[in-house]
C-alpha positions in Angstrom: -2.0 -55.3 -15.5 -1.8 -58.4 -13.3 1.8 -59.1 -14.2 2.8 -55.5 -13.6 1.5 -54.9 -10.0 3.0 -56.0 -6.7 2.5 -59.7 -5.9 0.5 -58.9 -2.8 -1.9 -56.5 -4.5 -5.3 -57.4 -6.1 -7.5 -55.7 -8.7 -11.0 -57.2 -8.9 -13.7 -55.9 -11.3 -17.3 -56.5 -12.4 -19.2 -55.1 -15.3 -22.3 -53.4 -13.7 -23.8 -52.2 -17.0 -22.3 -53.1 -20.4 -24.7 -50.8 -22.1 -26.5 -53.4 -24.3 -26.3 -56.9 -25.6 -25.1 -56.5 -29.2 -21.5 -57.7 -29.6 -20.7 -55.5 -32.7 -21.9 -52.2 -31.4 -20.1 -49.6 -29.3 -22.6 -48.8 -26.6 -23.6 -45.3 -25.5 -22.5 -46.0 -21.9 -21.1 -48.7 -19.7 -20.3 -49.0 -16.0 -17.6 -51.1 -14.2 -16.7 -51.4 -10.6 -13.1 -52.1 -9.4 -12.0 -53.3 -6.0 -8.3 -52.4 -5.5 -6.4 -54.0 -2.6 -2.9 -53.7 -1.4 -0.9 -54.5 1.7 -0.9 -50.9 3.0 -2.8 -47.6 2.3 0.1 -46.0 0.5 0.5 -48.9 -1.9 -3.3 -48.9 -2.4 -3.3 -45.2 -3.4 -0.5 -45.8 -5.8 -2.3 -48.7 -7.4 -5.6 -46.8 -7.5 -3.8 -43.9 -9.3 -2.4 -46.3 -11.8 -5.7 -48.0 -12.5 -7.3 -44.6 -13.0 -4.5 -43.6 -15.5 -5.2 -46.8 -17.4 -8.9 -46.0 -17.6 -8.1 -42.4 -18.6 -5.9 -43.7 -21.4 -8.6 -46.1 -22.6 -11.1 -43.2 -22.6 -8.7 -41.0 -24.6 -7.9 -43.8 -27.0 -11.6 -44.4 -27.7 -12.6 -40.7 -27.6 -15.0 -41.3 -24.8 -15.8 -39.7 -21.5 -14.8 -41.2 -18.1 -16.4 -40.5 -14.7 -14.6 -41.9 -11.6 -16.2 -42.1 -8.1 -14.8 -43.7 -5.0 -17.5 -45.8 -3.3 -15.7 -46.8 -0.1 -12.3 -47.4 1.4 -10.8 -49.3 4.2 -7.4 -48.7 5.9 -5.0 -51.3 7.3 -5.6 -52.4 10.8 -3.6 -50.8 13.6 -3.5 -52.9 16.7 -3.9 -51.4 20.2 -2.3 -54.0 22.6 -3.4 -52.3 25.9 -7.0 -52.0 24.8 -7.0 -55.6 23.5 -5.7 -56.8 26.8 -8.3 -54.8 28.8 -11.1 -56.3 26.7 
């Protein structure tokens, strides 16, 4: 997907549990964690939705089950000039 997302967005991932070590066996379960970043919250939600649809498509294609959970989120920084000056 890298070529098909906005230039300033990032999608990082790590395999938390690949389910086993055999390369020629479809494992019973696996776990992956994604970190999705974008310039603003609206863009991040759009990209998050897209990544989720890709995962749903892969699950449908392989006739497997998908569970999605959001671990954390951070919004873009909104400055407060008067408070910054007071500090």
